[in-house]
PASEBA-1860 file (N, C-alpha, C; in nm, 3 decimals):
! residues 279
1> MKTLLSLG> 13.995/11.879/5.471/13.889/11.862/5.569/13.878/11.715/5.610 ~ 13.865/11.693/5.740/13.841/11.560/5.790/13.699/11.518/5.747 ~ 13.693/11.399/5.687/13.566/11.350/5.631/13.537/11.210/5.688 ~ 13.428/11.194/5.758/13.386/11.063/5.809/13.282/11.005/5.722 ~ 13.306/10.885/5.672/13.202/10.805/5.604/13.145/10.711/5.706 ~ 13.019/10.730/5.739/12.949/10.647/5.843/12.862/10.547/5.771 ~ 12.904/10.422/5.780/12.838/10.314/5.710/12.726/10.258/5.802 ~ 12.600/10.285/5.767/12.490/10.248/5.851/12.476/10.350/5.959
9> HGYSARAL> 12.440/10.473/5.920/12.444/10.588/6.010/12.322/10.584/6.103 ~ 12.336/10.511/6.217/12.227/10.490/6.308/12.239/10.573/6.436 ~ 12.181/10.519/6.543/12.165/10.589/6.665/12.299/10.637/6.724 ~ 12.397/10.548/6.739/12.525/10.584/6.795/12.602/10.679/6.703 ~ 12.598/10.654/6.573/12.672/10.740/6.479/12.613/10.882/6.476 ~ 12.482/10.892/6.492/12.419/11.024/6.496/12.472/11.104/6.617 ~ 12.486/11.037/6.732/12.539/11.103/6.847/12.684/11.150/6.822 ~ 12.763/11.070/6.755/12.896/11.107/6.721/12.898/11.228/6.629
17> ARRLIPAG> 12.810/11.227/6.530/12.800/11.337/6.437/12.772/11.472/6.510 ~ 12.692/11.465/6.613/12.657/11.587/6.686/12.783/11.645/6.755 ~ 12.884/11.563/6.782/13.010/11.616/6.837/13.104/11.663/6.731 ~ 13.106/11.592/6.615/13.206/11.624/6.514/13.174/11.741/6.424 ~ 13.044/11.756/6.390/13.005/11.862/6.298/13.044/11.999/6.351 ~ 13.017/12.031/6.477/13.059/12.164/6.528/13.211/12.183/6.523 ~ 13.284/12.071/6.521/13.431/12.083/6.513/13.483/12.092/6.369 ~ 13.391/12.103/6.274/13.433/12.125/6.133/13.446/11.998/6.050
25> WRIIGTTR> 13.399/11.886/6.100/13.404/11.762/6.023/13.294/11.759/5.917 ~ 13.325/11.695/5.807/13.223/11.660/5.708/13.179/11.516/5.734 ~ 13.052/11.495/5.747/12.996/11.362/5.779/12.908/11.314/5.664 ~ 12.941/11.199/5.607/12.859/11.138/5.505/12.801/11.010/5.566 ~ 12.669/11.002/5.574/12.604/10.889/5.638/12.519/10.809/5.542 ~ 12.535/10.678/5.540/12.457/10.596/5.453/12.322/10.559/5.519 ~ 12.221/10.546/5.442/12.091/10.502/5.486/12.017/10.435/5.371 ~ 11.931/10.346/5.402/11.846/10.279/5.299/11.716/10.352/5.278
33> SPEKADLL> 11.686/10.450/5.364/11.555/10.515/5.364/11.559/10.657/5.315 ~ 11.483/10.693/5.211/11.474/10.834/5.169/11.423/10.925/5.279 ~ 11.331/10.876/5.360/11.278/10.953/5.471/11.385/10.985/5.573 ~ 11.467/10.885/5.605/11.575/10.909/5.699/11.684/10.995/5.636 ~ 11.696/10.989/5.507/11.794/11.078/5.439/11.761/11.222/5.466 ~ 11.632/11.258/5.462/11.592/11.397/5.491/11.625/11.431/5.634 ~ 11.603/11.340/5.726/11.635/11.363/5.865/11.783/11.386/5.884 ~ 11.865/11.304/5.823/12.010/11.324/5.836/12.055/11.459/5.779
41> AAEGVEPF> 11.996/11.497/5.667/12.034/11.626/5.608/12.001/11.741/5.703 ~ 11.886/11.729/5.770/11.849/11.831/5.865/11.946/11.839/5.982 ~ 12.016/11.732/6.009/12.111/11.725/6.120/12.255/11.765/6.077 ~ 12.269/11.804/5.948/12.399/11.846/5.897/12.483/11.736/5.841 ~ 12.423/11.613/5.828/12.491/11.501/5.767/12.456/11.492/5.620 ~ 12.555/11.460/5.539/12.527/11.442/5.393/12.476/11.298/5.377 ~ 12.349/11.278/5.342/12.298/11.142/5.329/12.339/11.078/5.198 ~ 12.364/10.946/5.205/12.395/10.868/5.085/12.302/10.746/5.087
49> LWPGDLGA> 12.217/10.735/4.987/12.126/10.625/4.980/12.200/10.500/4.935 ~ 12.194/10.397/5.017/12.262/10.272/4.994/12.162/10.158/4.988 ~ 12.180/10.059/4.900/12.296/10.032/4.817/12.321/10.136/4.708 ~ 12.448/10.156/4.680/12.489/10.250/4.580/12.641/10.243/4.559 ~ 12.693/10.320/4.470/12.835/10.318/4.441/12.913/10.407/4.538 ~ 12.981/10.342/4.631/13.058/10.416/4.731/13.197/10.457/4.683 ~ 13.235/10.416/4.567/13.372/10.434/4.519/13.422/10.576/4.532 ~ 13.351/10.674/4.482/13.398/10.811/4.485/13.409/10.864/4.629
57> ILTRATHI> 13.312/10.828/4.710/13.317/10.875/4.849/13.430/10.813/4.923 ~ 13.463/10.685/4.900/13.572/10.618/4.968/13.706/10.685/4.942 ~ 13.719/10.742/4.824/13.846/10.807/4.795/13.862/10.939/4.871 ~ 13.755/10.996/4.922/13.757/11.122/4.994/13.751/11.107/5.146 ~ 13.713/10.985/5.192/13.696/10.965/5.335/13.828/10.949/5.406 ~ 13.852/11.033/5.501/13.974/11.020/5.583/13.948/10.920/5.699 ~ 13.822/10.906/5.735/13.783/10.818/5.847/13.656/10.740/5.804 ~ 13.649/10.618/5.851/13.534/10.534/5.820/13.484/10.473/5.950
65> LASAAPGP> 13.354/10.479/5.974/13.291/10.413/6.087/13.182/10.317/6.039 ~ 13.192/10.193/6.077/13.093/10.091/6.038/13.009/10.051/6.157 ~ 12.880/10.066/6.148/12.798/10.031/6.263/12.675/9.950/6.225 ~ 12.671/9.897/6.100/12.557/9.815/6.061/12.571/9.674/6.119 ~ 12.457/9.621/6.162/12.456/9.486/6.217/12.480/9.385/6.109 ~ 12.555/9.277/6.134/12.577/9.174/6.034/12.446/9.102/5.999 ~ 12.435/9.063/5.875/12.318/8.987/5.828/12.359/8.841/5.801 ~ 12.277/8.768/5.732/12.305/8.625/5.701/12.437/8.605/5.629
73> DGDPFLAA> 12.474/8.706/5.548/12.601/8.698/5.472/12.714/8.771/5.534 ~ 12.699/8.804/5.664/12.804/8.880/5.734/12.777/9.029/5.727 ~ 12.887/9.106/5.744/12.872/9.250/5.736/12.822/9.295/5.600 ~ 12.712/9.371/5.593/12.656/9.402/5.463/12.746/9.491/5.376 ~ 12.823/9.577/5.438/12.910/9.664/5.358/13.034/9.587/5.307 ~ 13.082/9.495/5.386/13.194/9.414/5.337/13.149/9.321/5.227 ~ 13.027/9.271/5.237/12.975/9.179/5.135/12.968/9.252/4.998 ~ 12.943/9.382/5.001/12.929/9.460/4.875/13.052/9.537/4.836
81> HAGELAGS> 13.136/9.574/4.933/13.247/9.670/4.902/13.380/9.633/4.964 ~ 13.405/9.506/4.997/13.526/9.469/5.068/13.648/9.519/4.997 ~ 13.656/9.493/4.864/13.776/9.536/4.788/13.798/9.686/4.789 ~ 13.689/9.759/4.769/13.701/9.906/4.770/13.742/9.958/4.908 ~ 13.686/9.899/5.015/13.718/9.943/5.149/13.865/9.914/5.180 ~ 13.913/9.796/5.139/14.050/9.758/5.165/14.149/9.856/5.100 ~ 14.110/9.913/4.990/14.195/10.007/4.920/14.164/10.153/4.940 ~ 14.086/10.183/5.044/14.034/10.317/5.063/14.143/10.421/5.101
89> GAEWVGYL> 14.242/10.379/5.174/14.342/10.474/5.221/14.302/10.553/5.344 ~ 14.189/10.518/5.409/14.147/10.592/5.528/14.253/10.582/5.634 ~ 14.267/10.689/5.713/14.371/10.690/5.816/14.319/10.633/5.947 ~ 14.189/10.617/5.959/14.126/10.561/6.082/13.999/10.489/6.037 ~ 13.979/10.368/6.094/13.856/10.292/6.068/13.807/10.238/6.198 ~ 13.678/10.251/6.222/13.617/10.201/6.344/13.500/10.104/6.314 ~ 13.487/10.005/6.398/13.377/9.909/6.387/13.306/9.901/6.520 ~ 13.174/9.927/6.520/13.093/9.915/6.640/13.044/9.774/6.657
97> STTGVYGD> 13.099/9.705/6.753/13.060/9.569/6.781/12.979/9.564/6.909 ~ 12.982/9.458/6.982/12.899/9.439/7.101/12.972/9.357/7.207 ~ 12.945/9.381/7.333/12.999/9.298/7.439/12.940/9.158/7.437 ~ 12.837/9.132/7.353/12.782/9.002/7.338/12.884/8.900/7.283 ~ 13.000/8.951/7.230/13.100/8.857/7.177/13.165/8.776/7.291 ~ 13.153/8.822/7.418/13.216/8.751/7.525/13.130/8.635/7.577 ~ 13.001/8.631/7.544/12.916/8.525/7.593/12.881/8.539/7.740 ~ 12.843/8.429/7.799/12.795/8.427/7.938/12.909/8.399/8.034
105> HDGAWVDE> 12.923/8.480/8.139/13.030/8.458/8.241/12.969/8.452/8.379 ~ 12.839/8.425/8.389/12.774/8.404/8.519/12.798/8.521/8.614 ~ 12.796/8.638/8.559/12.813/8.759/8.641/12.954/8.801/8.671 ~ 13.054/8.724/8.618/13.192/8.759/8.644/13.239/8.872/8.553 ~ 13.355/8.931/8.586/13.410/9.039/8.509/13.478/8.988/8.382 ~ 13.465/9.069/8.273/13.541/9.041/8.149/13.611/9.171/8.108 ~ 13.719/9.157/8.033/13.785/9.272/7.972/13.820/9.238/7.827 ~ 13.893/9.326/7.764/13.924/9.310/7.621/14.009/9.188/7.589
113> ETPLTPST> 14.075/9.131/7.689/14.156/9.014/7.667/14.081/8.882/7.692 ~ 13.957/8.893/7.738/13.876/8.773/7.762/13.850/8.700/7.630 ~ 13.865/8.567/7.624/13.835/8.497/7.503/13.691/8.516/7.459 ~ 13.672/8.518/7.327/13.540/8.538/7.270/13.467/8.405/7.263 ~ 13.362/8.394/7.346/13.287/8.267/7.354/13.138/8.298/7.349 ~ 13.087/8.356/7.238/12.947/8.397/7.233/12.854/8.281/7.243 ~ 12.739/8.304/7.307/12.642/8.196/7.324/12.513/8.218/7.247 ~ 12.507/8.330/7.174/12.388/8.358/7.091/12.429/8.373/6.947
121> ARGCARVA> 12.332/8.357/6.858/12.357/8.372/6.714/12.406/8.512/6.686 ~ 12.351/8.614/6.753/12.393/8.752/6.732/12.538/8.770/6.770 ~ 12.577/8.715/6.886/12.717/8.725/6.929/12.812/8.655/6.833 ~ 12.774/8.538/6.783/12.857/8.468/6.688/12.871/8.547/6.557 ~ 12.765/8.612/6.513/12.771/8.694/6.394/12.865/8.812/6.411 ~ 12.868/8.868/6.530/12.957/8.984/6.556/13.101/8.943/6.563 ~ 13.129/8.825/6.618/13.268/8.777/6.619/13.316/8.758/6.474 ~ 13.229/8.699/6.392/13.266/8.680/6.251/13.287/8.813/6.180
129> AERQWLDL> 13.202/8.910/6.209/13.216/9.041/6.145/13.345/9.112/6.189 ~ 13.376/9.102/6.317/13.502/9.161/6.363/13.621/9.101/6.286 ~ 13.616/8.971/6.266/13.728/8.905/6.195/13.730/8.948/6.047 ~ 13.613/8.964/5.985/13.609/9.011/5.850/13.676/9.147/5.835 ~ 13.645/9.236/5.928/13.703/9.372/5.923/13.854/9.367/5.947 ~ 13.895/9.285/6.044/14.039/9.275/6.070/14.118/9.218/5.951 ~ 14.057/9.129/5.882/14.124/9.066/5.769/14.149/9.160/5.654 ~ 14.084/9.278/5.651/14.108/9.373/5.542/14.242/9.444/5.552
137> GLPLHIFR> 14.301/9.440/5.669/14.430/9.506/5.684/14.420/9.658/5.697 ~ 14.304/9.706/5.740/14.287/9.851/5.760/14.333/9.894/5.898 ~ 14.353/10.022/5.920/14.383/10.072/6.057/14.259/10.070/6.145 ~ 14.221/9.947/6.186/14.091/9.920/6.248/14.094/9.937/6.397 ~ 13.986/9.995/6.451/13.963/10.008/6.594/13.827/9.946/6.621 ~ 13.819/9.853/6.718/13.696/9.782/6.746/13.636/9.833/6.877 ~ 13.511/9.868/6.876/13.442/9.918/6.998/13.332/9.816/7.031 ~ 13.348/9.752/7.149/13.247/9.656/7.192/13.153/9.726/7.291
145> LAGIYGPG> 13.032/9.751/7.241/12.934/9.835/7.315/12.849/9.749/7.404 ~ 12.828/9.798/7.528/12.730/9.737/7.620/12.592/9.784/7.576 ~ 12.489/9.750/7.658/12.352/9.788/7.626/12.337/9.939/7.615 ~ 12.288/9.986/7.505/12.283/10.129/7.474/12.151/10.188/7.520 ~ 12.157/10.304/7.588/12.040/10.383/7.616/12.072/10.529/7.592 ~ 11.967/10.612/7.592/11.986/10.753/7.565/11.854/10.815/7.526 ~ 11.858/10.935/7.467/11.733/11.000/7.427/11.651/10.909/7.333 ~ 11.526/10.892/7.370/11.436/10.806/7.290/11.454/10.659/7.320
153> RGPFEKVR> 11.548/10.624/7.403/11.571/10.485/7.439/11.587/10.468/7.588 ~ 11.502/10.537/7.661/11.504/10.526/7.808/11.380/10.450/7.855 ~ 11.370/10.421/7.983/11.261/10.338/8.035/11.138/10.415/8.081 ~ 11.143/10.550/8.067/11.039/10.630/8.133/10.899/10.610/8.072 ~ 10.893/10.594/7.938/10.760/10.583/7.875/10.689/10.460/7.929 ~ 10.755/10.347/7.937/10.690/10.225/7.985/10.657/10.232/8.133 ~ 10.740/10.302/8.209/10.706/10.319/8.353/10.584/10.405/8.367 ~ 10.578/10.512/8.289/10.465/10.602/8.300/10.335/10.534/8.261
161> DGTARRIV> 10.338/10.459/8.150/10.213/10.402/8.099/10.173/10.271/8.170 ~ 10.258/10.227/8.264/10.224/10.108/8.343/10.254/9.976/8.276 ~ 10.328/9.978/8.167/10.357/9.849/8.097/10.493/9.792/8.140 ~ 10.573/9.863/8.219/10.703/9.818/8.259/10.689/9.702/8.358 ~ 10.775/9.607/8.352/10.783/9.498/8.445/10.926/9.474/8.488 ~ 10.948/9.456/8.613/11.084/9.426/8.662/11.104/9.275/8.660 ~ 11.167/9.228/8.551/11.189/9.086/8.533/11.311/9.045/8.619 ~ 11.290/8.954/8.708/11.393/8.921/8.808/11.450/8.779/8.778
169> KPGQVFSR> 11.577/8.774/8.750/11.648/8.652/8.736/11.768/8.659/8.831 ~ 11.767/8.585/8.940/11.870/8.599/9.042/12.011/8.588/8.982 ~ 12.096/8.683/9.018/12.232/8.685/8.973/12.255/8.754/8.838 ~ 12.145/8.796/8.770/12.155/8.856/8.641/12.202/8.999/8.649 ~ 12.311/9.033/8.574/12.357/9.171/8.568/12.392/9.202/8.424 ~ 12.371/9.331/8.387/12.407/9.379/8.256/12.498/9.499/8.271 ~ 12.587/9.519/8.178/12.653/9.648/8.163/12.584/9.728/8.058 ~ 12.588/9.856/8.071/12.515/9.946/7.976/12.597/10.073/7.955
177> VHVDDIAQ> 12.556/10.156/7.861/12.629/10.279/7.830/12.537/10.377/7.767 ~ 12.552/10.502/7.806/12.476/10.611/7.745/12.536/10.641/7.612 ~ 12.452/10.672/7.514/12.499/10.695/7.377/12.598/10.812/7.370 ~ 12.586/10.913/7.455/12.678/11.024/7.450/12.820/10.977/7.491 ~ 12.831/10.875/7.578/12.963/10.821/7.610/13.021/10.741/7.494 ~ 12.937/10.671/7.422/12.986/10.604/7.303/13.048/10.706/7.206 ~ 12.978/10.816/7.187/13.025/10.920/7.094/13.157/10.977/7.139 ~ 13.172/11.003/7.270/13.302/11.065/7.312/13.415/10.963/7.310
185> VVEASMLH> 13.387/10.835/7.330/13.494/10.736/7.320/13.540/10.724/7.175 ~ 13.448/10.716/7.081/13.488/10.703/6.940/13.565/10.828/6.895 ~ 13.517/10.947/6.936/13.590/11.067/6.903/13.733/11.065/6.960 ~ 13.746/11.024/7.082/13.876/11.017/7.147/13.970/10.925/7.069 ~ 13.916/10.815/7.020/13.997/10.722/6.938/14.038/10.789/6.809 ~ 13.950/10.864/6.746/13.984/10.930/6.622/14.100/11.028/6.644 ~ 14.099/11.092/6.761/14.206/11.190/6.793/14.335/11.123/6.837 ~ 14.324/10.996/6.882/14.442/10.923/6.930/14.439/10.783/6.869
193> PDPGAVYN> 14.467/10.773/6.739/14.456/10.646/6.669/14.553/10.540/6.727 ~ 14.509/10.415/6.730/14.591/10.304/6.775/14.544/10.180/6.698 ~ 14.577/10.171/6.571/14.527/10.059/6.487/14.545/9.926/6.553 ~ 14.438/9.846/6.549/14.436/9.713/6.613/14.378/9.717/6.753 ~ 14.348/9.838/6.805/14.299/9.846/6.944/14.155/9.799/6.954 ~ 14.122/9.741/7.066/13.986/9.698/7.099/13.946/9.768/7.229 ~ 13.828/9.824/7.231/13.781/9.895/7.348/13.645/9.846/7.391 ~ 13.629/9.813/7.519/13.496/9.795/7.577/13.439/9.932/7.607
201> VCDDDPAP> 13.314/9.956/7.570/13.248/10.084/7.592/13.127/10.062/7.680 ~ 13.141/10.094/7.808/13.037/10.075/7.906/13.059/10.166/8.023 ~ 12.960/10.173/8.111/12.981/10.256/8.230/13.045/10.181/8.341 ~ 13.049/10.242/8.459/13.126/10.182/8.571/13.038/10.089/8.660 ~ 12.911/10.076/8.629/12.820/10.016/8.727/12.730/9.910/8.663 ~ 12.780/9.789/8.636/12.692/9.682/8.592/12.582/9.660/8.698 ~ 12.460/9.635/8.651/12.353/9.631/8.751/12.237/9.540/8.698 ~ 12.160/9.484/8.788/12.043/9.407/8.746/11.943/9.496/8.674
209> PEDVLGYA> 11.875/9.447/8.571/11.781/9.532/8.499/11.667/9.585/8.582 ~ 11.629/9.509/8.686/11.516/9.556/8.772/11.555/9.681/8.847 ~ 11.683/9.697/8.878/11.728/9.818/8.950/11.710/9.943/8.865 ~ 11.732/9.928/8.733/11.717/10.045/8.643/11.569/10.090/8.641 ~ 11.480/9.996/8.626/11.336/10.030/8.624/11.291/10.085/8.756 ~ 11.342/10.033/8.863/11.305/10.082/8.994/11.350/10.225/9.016 ~ 11.471/10.257/8.967/11.521/10.395/8.982/11.444/10.491/8.890 ~ 11.411/10.445/8.773/11.329/10.531/8.684/11.197/10.565/8.747
217> AELLGLPP> 11.135/10.466/8.810/11.005/10.494/8.878/11.028/10.592/8.993 ~ 11.136/10.575/9.066/11.164/10.666/9.176/11.180/10.811/9.128 ~ 11.251/10.830/9.015/11.270/10.963/8.959/11.135/11.026/8.921 ~ 11.042/10.938/8.874/10.913/10.988/8.830/10.814/11.004/8.945 ~ 10.856/10.961/9.065/10.766/10.965/9.179/10.655/10.865/9.169 ~ 10.681/10.753/9.104/10.579/10.647/9.085/10.623/10.521/9.160 ~ 10.529/10.431/9.194/10.567/10.309/9.258/10.646/10.222/9.161 ~ 10.735/10.136/9.212/10.816/10.054/9.122/10.727/9.959/9.047
225> PPEVPFDE> 10.764/9.931/8.920/10.687/9.837/8.844/10.684/9.699/8.913 ~ 10.583/9.622/8.889/10.571/9.491/8.953/10.685/9.398/8.912 ~ 10.726/9.313/9.007/10.829/9.215/8.978/10.765/9.089/8.917 ~ 10.835/9.031/8.816/10.792/8.911/8.753/10.910/8.817/8.747 ~ 10.899/8.694/8.801/11.009/8.602/8.787/11.043/8.573/8.641 ~ 11.170/8.558/8.610/11.213/8.537/8.472/11.142/8.422/8.409 ~ 11.125/8.311/8.483/11.065/8.192/8.427/10.917/8.209/8.391 ~ 10.852/8.316/8.449/10.712/8.338/8.426/10.687/8.455/8.333
233> AEMSPMAR> 10.791/8.524/8.293/10.775/8.650/8.217/10.742/8.615/8.068 ~ 10.649/8.697/8.017/10.617/8.691/7.874/10.714/8.779/7.801 ~ 10.798/8.719/7.721/10.908/8.795/7.650/10.921/8.738/7.509 ~ 10.964/8.827/7.420/10.998/8.778/7.286/11.120/8.692/7.292 ~ 11.140/8.605/7.197/11.265/8.528/7.193/11.390/8.614/7.196 ~ 11.384/8.732/7.127/11.496/8.821/7.123/11.526/8.873/7.265 ~ 11.421/8.920/7.330/11.440/8.973/7.469/11.488/8.865/7.564 ~ 11.433/8.747/7.552/11.475/8.638/7.640/11.620/8.600/7.618
241> SFYAESKR> 11.666/8.613/7.495/11.805/8.575/7.466/11.905/8.661/7.542 ~ 11.867/8.787/7.568/11.959/8.875/7.639/11.985/8.822/7.781 ~ 11.886/8.756/7.838/11.901/8.703/7.973/11.982/8.573/7.977 ~ 12.020/8.526/7.859/12.105/8.402/7.853/12.248/8.432/7.895 ~ 12.281/8.561/7.901/12.419/8.600/7.932/12.422/8.702/8.046 ~ 12.511/8.679/8.142/12.527/8.768/8.255/12.677/8.791/8.276 ~ 12.717/8.915/8.275/12.861/8.952/8.292/12.872/9.095/8.335 ~ 12.987/9.123/8.390/13.024/9.260/8.422/13.145/9.296/8.335
249> VRNDRIKE> 13.133/9.410/8.263/13.235/9.447/8.162/13.322/9.559/8.214 ~ 13.453/9.535/8.209/13.549/9.636/8.252/13.569/9.741/8.142 ~ 13.589/9.867/8.185/13.610/9.979/8.092/13.741/10.052/8.118 ~ 13.837/9.990/8.188/13.962/10.060/8.226/14.034/10.112/8.101 ~ 14.028/10.039/7.990/14.111/10.076/7.875/14.072/10.210/7.815 ~ 13.943/10.241/7.809/13.903/10.367/7.749/13.949/10.485/7.835 ~ 13.966/10.459/7.965/14.014/10.565/8.054/14.163/10.578/8.049 ~ 14.231/10.466/8.050/14.378/10.469/8.059/14.442/10.506/7.925
257> RLGVSLIH> 14.389/10.456/7.816/14.452/10.479/7.684/14.395/10.597/7.608 ~ 14.266/10.630/7.633/14.207/10.739/7.559/14.179/10.861/7.649 ~ 14.200/10.848/7.778/14.179/10.956/7.865/14.034/10.999/7.884 ~ 13.944/10.903/7.867/13.801/10.931/7.872/13.758/10.939/8.018 ~ 13.679/11.044/8.046/13.610/11.057/8.170/13.462/11.049/8.139 ~ 13.394/10.946/8.185/13.257/10.918/8.145/13.165/11.035/8.183 ~ 13.076/11.070/8.090/12.974/11.170/8.115/12.871/11.114/8.214 ~ 12.841/10.984/8.194/12.741/10.917/8.276/12.803/10.786/8.329
265> PDFRSGLR> 12.874/10.789/8.444/12.942/10.674/8.491/12.850/10.563/8.546 ~ 12.722/10.591/8.562/12.628/10.488/8.602/12.491/10.522/8.549 ~ 12.398/10.425/8.555/12.264/10.447/8.498/12.188/10.555/8.572 ~ 12.220/10.578/8.697/12.149/10.683/8.774/12.178/10.820/8.714 ~ 12.305/10.848/8.684/12.342/10.973/8.620/12.275/10.982/8.485 ~ 12.278/10.878/8.408/12.221/10.879/8.274/12.069/10.901/8.271 ~ 11.999/10.834/8.363/11.853/10.851/8.369/11.817/10.990/8.418 ~ 11.888/11.041/8.515/11.856/11.180/8.558/11.872/11.277/8.444
273> ALLDAEG> 11.978/11.260/8.363/12.000/11.350/8.253/11.890/11.336/8.147 ~ 11.845/11.214/8.120/11.733/11.194/8.026/11.608/11.265/8.072 ~ 11.578/11.250/8.200/11.457/11.312/8.253/11.469/11.465/8.252 ~ 11.586/11.517/8.287/11.606/11.661/8.282/11.587/11.716/8.143 ~ 11.635/11.639/8.041/11.627/11.684/7.904/11.481/11.689/7.854 ~ 11.393/11.613/7.914/11.255/11.619/7.880/11.188/11.752/7.918 ~ 11.257/11.824/8.006/11.204/11.953/8.048/11.100/11.943/8.154
END
């Protein structure tokens, strides 16, 4: 039986599990929370409370997906289990990284061959974590994810309750991706392994963030949220840091090498689907 060990079984990994379990896969997902363990079990995932001894599970895992964010000491699973992971014998290993590793390109296009020049602490940590995983010598596949949205992570709630603001920074664009497309890209890689491959995972339509909120309001039949100049916007340091980088991310490789046809090629398709799913 194909067995996926999902290290840090979060939002994107749960979407992947929803594709794999009906196909007969066994999914073991780590979590730090007993409450989340119950939720994972209800979804058909075998929960594993971590920190804990992963040794026995690693010997049974045919595939490993790591999606935990790096901490002060780097990737948390490598800090605790690097030796065991290096000797796991898994036939496929995936690491969910971020397009933040490319840094700021003033709205220009980047692809997987673009030099890694992160401008934020988060981006630097991801570059270091990618290198840590590569250094293990595993059959590694790196997925650099754009801004993730999907069920429970859409803009509609804030638009409805009137708290949404269209923060405008001239020239600012972001690439984004629906979580269902992340899941299908990772699954396609599992079915067509190419150790050492790096894939950008994003849709076809990089766009200013204010356009997304404006379209969400249009779908709801509401007026667009008010515009606020970036320099005047009240934002957390974390939120403000996202605006320090502007780039358009190319996704040709997932189409050409993995044969992926995006479920949601732009945010308009993705937002319509989220609203339809609400019933």
